[in-house]
TILONU-644006 format. One line per field, with one value per atom (N, C-alpha, C): atom name; residue in three letters; x, y, z; residue number from 1. Coordinates in Angstrom, 2 decimals. Each point is the difference from the previous one (the first is absolute). Layout:
! residues N
name <- c(CA, ...)
resn <- c(ALA, ...)
x <- c(X, ...)
y <- c(Y, ...)
z <- c(Z, ...)
resi <- c(NUM, ...)
! end
This chain:
! residues 111
name <- c(N, CA, C, N, CA, C, N, CA, C, N, CA, C, N, CA, C, N, CA, C, N, CA, C, N, CA, C, N, CA, C, N, CA, C, N, CA, C, N, CA, C, N, CA, C, N, CA, C, N, CA, C, N, CA, C, N, CA, C, N, CA, C, N, CA, C, N, CA, C, N, CA, C, N, CA, C, N, CA, C, N, CA, C, N, CA, C, N, CA, C, N, CA, C, N, CA, C, N, CA, C, N, CA, C, N, CA, C, N, CA, C, N, CA, C, N, CA, C, N, CA, C, N, CA, C, N, CA, C, N, CA, C, N, CA, C, N, CA, C, N, CA, C, N, CA, C, N, CA, C, N, CA, C, N, CA, C, N, CA, C, N, CA, C, N, CA, C, N, CA, C, N, CA, C, N, CA, C, N, CA, C, N, CA, C, N, CA, C, N, CA, C, N, CA, C, N, CA, C, N, CA, C, N, CA, C, N, CA, C, N, CA, C, N, CA, C, N, CA, C, N, CA, C, N, CA, C, N, CA, C, N, CA, C, N, CA, C, N, CA, C, N, CA, C, N, CA, C, N, CA, C, N, CA, C, N, CA, C, N, CA, C, N, CA, C, N, CA, C, N, CA, C, N, CA, C, N, CA, C, N, CA, C, N, CA, C, N, CA, C, N, CA, C, N, CA, C, N, CA, C, N, CA, C, N, CA, C, N, CA, C, N, CA, C, N, CA, C, N, CA, C, N, CA, C, N, CA, C, N, CA, C, N, CA, C, N, CA, C, N, CA, C, N, CA, C, N, CA, C, N, CA, C, N, CA, C, N, CA, C, N, CA, C, N, CA, C, N, CA, C, N, CA, C, N, CA, C, N, CA, C, N, CA, C, N, CA, C)
resn <- c(MET, MET, MET, PRO, PRO, PRO, SER, SER, SER, GLN, GLN, GLN, ALA, ALA, ALA, PHE, PHE, PHE, SER, SER, SER, ARG, ARG, ARG, ARG, ARG, ARG, LYS, LYS, LYS, LEU, LEU, LEU, LYS, LYS, LYS, LEU, LEU, LEU, ASP, ASP, ASP, GLY, GLY, GLY, SER, SER, SER, THR, THR, THR, PRO, PRO, PRO, SER, SER, SER, LYS, LYS, LYS, TRP, TRP, TRP, MET, MET, MET, LYS, LYS, LYS, VAL, VAL, VAL, LYS, LYS, LYS, GLY, GLY, GLY, PRO, PRO, PRO, GLU, GLU, GLU, THR, THR, THR, ILE, ILE, ILE, VAL, VAL, VAL, VAL, VAL, VAL, ALA, ALA, ALA, MET, MET, MET, ASP, ASP, ASP, ILE, ILE, ILE, GLY, GLY, GLY, THR, THR, THR, THR, THR, THR, THR, THR, THR, SER, SER, SER, ALA, ALA, ALA, VAL, VAL, VAL, SER, SER, SER, PHE, PHE, PHE, ALA, ALA, ALA, TYR, TYR, TYR, PHE, PHE, PHE, CYS, CYS, CYS, PRO, PRO, PRO, GLY, GLY, GLY, SER, SER, SER, ARG, ARG, ARG, PRO, PRO, PRO, GLN, GLN, GLN, THR, THR, THR, LYS, LYS, LYS, MET, MET, MET, VAL, VAL, VAL, ALA, ALA, ALA, HIS, HIS, HIS, TRP, TRP, TRP, PRO, PRO, PRO, SER, SER, SER, GLN, GLN, GLN, SER, SER, SER, ARG, ARG, ARG, ARG, ARG, ARG, ASN, ASN, ASN, SER, SER, SER, THR, THR, THR, ALA, ALA, ALA, LYS, LYS, LYS, THR, THR, THR, PRO, PRO, PRO, THR, THR, THR, VAL, VAL, VAL, VAL, VAL, VAL, SER, SER, SER, TYR, TYR, TYR, ARG, ARG, ARG, ASN, ASN, ASN, GLY, GLY, GLY, ALA, ALA, ALA, ALA, ALA, ALA, THR, THR, THR, ALA, ALA, ALA, TYR, TYR, TYR, GLY, GLY, GLY, THR, THR, THR, GLU, GLU, GLU, ALA, ALA, ALA, GLU, GLU, GLU, GLU, GLU, GLU, GLU, GLU, GLU, ILE, ILE, ILE, GLU, GLU, GLU, LYS, LYS, LYS, GLN, GLN, GLN, GLY, GLY, GLY, LYS, LYS, LYS, ASN, ASN, ASN, ALA, ALA, ALA, ALA, ALA, ALA, TYR, TYR, TYR, TRP, TRP, TRP, PHE, PHE, PHE, LYS, LYS, LYS, VAL, VAL, VAL, ILE, ILE, ILE, ALA, ALA, ALA)
x <- c(100.49, -0.25, 0.92, -0.27, 0.94, 0.73, 1.23, 0.43, -0.66, -0.04, -0.59, 0.91, 1.24, 0.73, -0.31, -0.25, -0.39, -1.38, -0.98, -1.36, -0.19, 0.88, -0.25, 0.65, 0.67, 0.58, -0.89, 0.23, -0.93, 0.51, -1.08, 0.28, -0.37, 0.72, -0.40, -1.05, -1.19, -1.13, -0.27, -0.41, -0.35, -1.36, -0.59, -1.25, -1.03, -0.98, -1.27, -1.20, -1.15, -1.37, -0.58, -0.51, -0.68, -1.23, -0.16, -1.18, -1.39, -0.07, -1.24, -0.62, 1.00, -0.58, -1.08, -1.15, -1.16, 0.47, -0.75, 0.19, -0.30, 0.95, -0.31, -1.29, -0.53, -1.30, 0.57, -0.23, 0.26, 0.97, 0.63, 1.19, 1.31, 0.77, 1.16, 0.86, 0.71, 0.91, 1.25, 1.03, 1.34, 0.33, 0.17, 0.40, 1.28, 0.98, 1.38, 0.49, 0.67, 0.40, 1.37, 0.43, 1.70, 0.11, 1.12, 0.46, 1.35, -0.12, 1.29, 0.69, 1.00, 0.77, 1.01, 0.56, 1.20, 1.26, 0.11, 1.21, -0.45, -1.11, -0.53, -1.28, -0.48, -1.49, -0.48, -1.15, -0.68, -1.25, -0.33, -1.43, -0.72, -1.33, -1.00, -1.02, -0.81, -1.04, -1.10, -1.27, -1.02, -0.62, -0.64, -0.43, -1.57, -1.10, -1.39, -0.54, -0.47, -0.41, -1.54, -0.85, -1.60, -0.06, -0.76, -0.21, 1.20, 1.01, 1.19, 0.14, 0.88, 0.53, 1.06, 0.28, 1.02, 1.26, 1.08, 1.34, 0.93, 0.68, 0.99, 1.32, 0.93, 1.51, 0.73, 1.18, 1.21, 1.15, 0.66, 1.06, 1.30, 0.48, 0.87, 1.41, 0.09, 1.53, -0.04, 1.15, 0.04, 1.18, 0.06, 1.00, 1.28, 1.27, 1.29, 0.28, -1.18, -0.01, 0.66, 1.08, 0.64, -0.94, 0.02, -0.89, 0.29, 0.99, 0.50, -0.55, -0.33, -0.37, -1.36, -0.88, -1.23, -0.90, -0.77, -0.91, -0.97, -1.11, -1.26, 0.20, 1.05, 0.11, 1.29, 0.08, 1.12, 0.23, 1.57, 0.27, -0.80, -0.35, -0.79, 1.26, 0.38, 0.95, -0.36, 0.19, -0.14, 1.20, 0.62, 1.01, -0.45, 0.65, -0.58, 0.98, -0.14, 0.87, -0.94, 0.53, -0.54, -1.42, -0.41, -1.29, -1.00, 0.54, -0.90, 0.50, -0.91, 0.28, 0.58, 1.11, 0.45, -0.17, 0.08, -0.11, -0.60, -0.48, -0.72, 0.68, -0.08, 0.41, 1.70, -0.07, 1.23, 0.95, -0.81, 0.53, 0.70, -0.78, 0.24, 1.46, -0.08, 1.40, 0.96, 0.05, 1.04, 0.39, -0.90, 0.26, 0.84, -0.41, 0.73, 1.31, 0.25, 1.47, 0.85, -0.47, 0.63, 0.26, -1.01, -0.06, 0.04, -0.05, -0.17, -1.30, -0.88, -1.19, -0.76, -0.71, -0.94, -0.82, -0.35, -0.87, -0.81, -1.43, -0.79, -0.40, 0.24, -0.20, -0.36, -0.62, -0.46, -0.97, -0.49, -1.05, -1.18, -0.42, -1.05, 0.03, 1.17, 0.21, 0.30, 0.11, 0.11, -1.46, 0.19, -1.03, -0.37)
y <- c(176.05, 1.33, 1.03, 0.79, 0.72, 1.03, 0.62, 0.84, 1.38, 0.76, 1.30, 0.82, -0.22, 0.75, -0.25, -1.30, -0.55, 0.49, 0.01, 0.14, 1.59, 0.88, 1.44, 0.46, -1.05, 0.60, 0.05, 0.69, 0.17, -0.96, -0.73, -0.87, 0.45, -0.20, 0.75, -1.06, 0.51, -0.81, 0.15, -1.10, 0.02, -0.73, 0.44, -0.62, 0.76, -0.42, 0.73, -0.76, 0.82, -0.84, 0.12, -0.94, 0.09, 0.83, 0.90, 1.00, -0.57, -1.33, -0.64, -0.68, 0.21, -0.61, 0.98, -0.81, 0.72, 0.78, 1.05, 0.66, -1.06, 0.38, -0.83, 0.26, -1.05, 0.13, -0.70, 0.50, -0.84, 0.87, -0.47, 0.61, 0.15, 0.98, 0.27, -1.21, -0.45, -1.23, -0.08, -0.52, -0.25, -1.52, -0.47, -1.46, -0.14, -0.67, -0.26, -1.28, -0.27, -1.35, -0.07, -1.05, -0.21, -1.29, 0.15, -1.47, -0.14, -1.01, -0.39, -0.94, 0.11, -0.99, -0.73, -0.96, -0.50, 0.84, 0.76, 0.78, 1.42, 0.48, 1.29, 0.09, 1.23, 0.34, 1.07, 0.27, 1.23, 0.44, 1.24, 0.45, 0.96, -0.19, 0.83, 0.37, 1.04, 0.15, 0.72, -0.05, 0.55, 0.95, 1.25, 0.80, 0.26, -0.30, 0.09, 1.14, 1.11, 1.23, 0.15, 0.04, 0.21, 1.16, -0.29, 0.95, 0.17, -0.60, 0.05, -1.45, 0.21, -1.23, -0.61, -1.43, -0.58, 0.42, 0.14, 0.36, -1.08, -0.68, -0.98, 0.45, -0.32, 0.33, -1.13, 0.04, -1.02, 0.71, -0.42, 0.51, -0.30, 1.23, -0.16, 0.30, 0.44, 0.11, -0.04, -0.65, -0.14, 0.64, 0.33, 0.50, -0.53, 0.68, -0.45, -0.76, -0.02, -0.64, 1.06, -0.70, 0.96, 0.43, 1.41, 0.56, -0.57, -0.46, -0.63, -1.48, -0.50, -1.42, -0.13, 1.06, 0.16, -1.16, -0.60, -1.02, -0.19, -0.41, -0.02, -1.12, -0.85, -1.11, 0.30, -0.38, 0.02, -1.18, -0.29, -1.27, -0.40, -1.49, -0.43, -0.23, 1.07, -0.26, 0.95, -0.35, 0.93, -0.12, 1.28, -0.24, 0.26, -0.43, -0.01, 0.34, 0.50, -0.03, -0.10, -0.75, -0.37, -0.32, -0.72, -0.58, 0.88, 1.30, 0.98, 0.21, 0.15, 0.39, 1.38, 0.27, 1.04, 0.72, -0.87, 0.49, -1.09, 0.37, -1.03, 0.33, -0.99, 0.04, 0.51, 0.71, 0.59, 0.73, 0.56, 0.65, -1.04, -1.06, -1.06, -0.77, -0.12, -0.41, 0.70, 1.27, 1.12, -0.20, -0.02, -0.17, -1.19, -1.11, -1.23, -0.05, 0.64, 0.19, 1.01, 1.00, 1.07, -0.45, -0.49, -0.15, -1.19, -1.15, -1.54, -0.20, 0.69, -0.31, -1.28, -0.62, -1.22, 0.15, -1.11, 0.29, -1.27, 0.19, -1.10, 0.26, -1.22, 0.26, -1.62, -0.06, -1.24, -0.79, 0.76, -0.48, -0.55, 0.33, -0.51, -1.55, -0.63, -1.37, -0.69, 0.59, -0.72, -0.62, -1.34, -0.71, -0.20)
z <- c(116.77, -0.08, -0.61, -0.99, -0.34, 1.03, -0.27, 0.95, -0.34, 0.97, -0.14, -1.09, 0.10, -0.95, -1.53, -0.28, -1.35, -0.32, 0.94, -0.36, -0.35, 0.45, -0.20, -1.32, -0.71, -1.34, -1.03, -0.86, -1.26, -1.13, -0.50, -1.04, -1.31, -0.92, -1.47, -0.58, -0.31, -0.53, -1.48, -0.68, -1.37, -0.25, -0.93, -0.31, -0.39, -0.60, -0.54, 0.33, -0.13, 0.10, -1.14, -0.83, -1.23, 0.20, -1.02, 0.19, -0.07, -0.52, -0.23, 1.36, 1.01, 1.23, 0.58, 0.46, 0.75, 1.32, 0.32, 1.33, 1.30, 0.88, 1.21, 0.80, 0.40, 1.00, 1.23, 1.18, 1.21, 0.75, 0.88, 0.93, -0.58, 0.52, -0.65, 0.49, -0.95, 0.52, -0.68, 0.47, -0.71, 0.15, -1.04, -0.28, -0.45, 0.91, -0.34, -0.39, -1.11, -0.33, -0.25, 0.85, -0.06, -0.62, -0.76, -0.44, 0.48, 0.97, 0.68, -0.71, -0.79, -0.84, 0.70, -0.66, 0.59, 0.10, -1.01, -0.24, 0.07, -0.72, 0.03, 0.38, 0.36, 0.25, -0.39, -0.25, -0.59, 0.94, -0.09, 0.70, -0.96, 0.07, -0.71, 1.08, -0.38, 0.76, -0.82, 0.51, -0.63, 1.07, -0.54, 0.88, -0.36, 0.72, -0.44, 0.95, -0.75, 0.55, -0.50, 0.72, -0.21, -0.99, -1.21, -1.10, -1.02, 0.26, -0.94, -0.52, -1.15, -0.37, 0.74, -0.09, 0.87, -0.53, 0.98, -0.39, 0.45, -1.20, 0.23, 0.01, 0.78, -0.23, 0.55, -0.41, 0.11, 0.55, 1.10, 0.43, -1.06, -0.50, -1.36, 0.49, 1.26, 0.31, 1.53, 0.56, 1.38, 0.72, 1.25, 0.76, -0.37, -0.18, -0.33, -1.25, -0.73, -1.41, -0.99, -0.77, -0.90, -1.16, -0.33, -1.03, -1.46, -0.36, -1.06, -0.10, 1.09, 0.22, 0.39, -0.24, 0.55, -0.46, 0.88, -0.45, 0.97, -0.20, 1.09, 1.02, -0.26, 0.95, 0.86, 1.23, 1.14, 0.28, 0.47, 0.38, 1.27, 0.06, 1.04, 1.16, 0.93, 1.07, 0.97, 1.18, 1.24, 0.83, 0.39, 1.00, 1.41, 0.81, 1.46, 1.06, 1.14, 1.01, 1.38, 0.91, 1.35, -0.26, -1.13, -0.15, -0.58, -0.45, -0.64, -1.36, -1.12, -1.28, -0.09, -0.77, -0.04, -1.45, -0.91, -1.44, -0.79, -1.26, -0.98, -1.26, -0.79, -1.44, -0.44, -0.79, -0.51, 1.15, 1.08, 1.07, 0.98, 0.17, 0.87, -0.54, -1.41, -0.68, 0.35, 0.04, 0.00, 1.55, 0.82, 1.59, 0.16, -0.37, -0.07, -0.37, -1.25, -0.74, 1.04, 0.43, 0.77, 1.40, 0.53, 1.53, 0.65, -1.09, 0.42, 0.86, -0.20, 0.83, -0.38, 0.71, -0.14, -1.04, -0.77, -1.03, -0.14, -0.42, -0.46, -1.48, -0.52, -1.58, -0.44, -1.05, -0.48, 0.97, 0.82, 1.01, -0.40, -1.36, -0.51, -0.31, -0.25, -0.11, 1.12, 1.23, 1.00, 0.62, 0.32, 0.28, 1.41)
resi <- c(1, 1, 1, 2, 2, 2, 3, 3, 3, 4, 4, 4, 5, 5, 5, 6, 6, 6, 7, 7, 7, 8, 8, 8, 9, 9, 9, 10, 10, 10, 11, 11, 11, 12, 12, 12, 13, 13, 13, 14, 14, 14, 15, 15, 15, 16, 16, 16, 17, 17, 17, 18, 18, 18, 19, 19, 19, 20, 20, 20, 21, 21, 21, 22, 22, 22, 23, 23, 23, 24, 24, 24, 25, 25, 25, 26, 26, 26, 27, 27, 27, 28, 28, 28, 29, 29, 29, 30, 30, 30, 31, 31, 31, 32, 32, 32, 33, 33, 33, 34, 34, 34, 35, 35, 35, 36, 36, 36, 37, 37, 37, 38, 38, 38, 39, 39, 39, 40, 40, 40, 41, 41, 41, 42, 42, 42, 43, 43, 43, 44, 44, 44, 45, 45, 45, 46, 46, 46, 47, 47, 47, 48, 48, 48, 49, 49, 49, 50, 50, 50, 51, 51, 51, 52, 52, 52, 53, 53, 53, 54, 54, 54, 55, 55, 55, 56, 56, 56, 57, 57, 57, 58, 58, 58, 59, 59, 59, 60, 60, 60, 61, 61, 61, 62, 62, 62, 63, 63, 63, 64, 64, 64, 65, 65, 65, 66, 66, 66, 67, 67, 67, 68, 68, 68, 69, 69, 69, 70, 70, 70, 71, 71, 71, 72, 72, 72, 73, 73, 73, 74, 74, 74, 75, 75, 75, 76, 76, 76, 77, 77, 77, 78, 78, 78, 79, 79, 79, 80, 80, 80, 81, 81, 81, 82, 82, 82, 83, 83, 83, 84, 84, 84, 85, 85, 85, 86, 86, 86, 87, 87, 87, 88, 88, 88, 89, 89, 89, 90, 90, 90, 91, 91, 91, 92, 92, 92, 93, 93, 93, 94, 94, 94, 95, 95, 95, 96, 96, 96, 97, 97, 97, 98, 98, 98, 99, 99, 99, 100, 100, 100, 101, 101, 101, 102, 102, 102, 103, 103, 103, 104, 104, 104, 105, 105, 105, 106, 106, 106, 107, 107, 107, 108, 108, 108, 109, 109, 109, 110, 110, 110, 111, 111, 111)
! end
């Protein structure tokens, strides 16, 4: 479960919706897609609002990520303390380097 500090941060989003898509019928819905990779991960989502065209977005910048090294992907790493996650991605890598916190990485290949 993400820490509250992380979940409150704003992420820069990038993306557009093709204008040829039909307007949404049915309930308001948000669909989130996560690509958890061995070394990097990415997140996109689609917002479906009745009477509007679907909106698709991709997280284009993550907290603590260098602006000059901006990418839609973030490292697949989690730092933790006392069994609770404290940071994810680039922010976790920085915590591990500076504070020597415990880390989980390459967990996708653990059998």
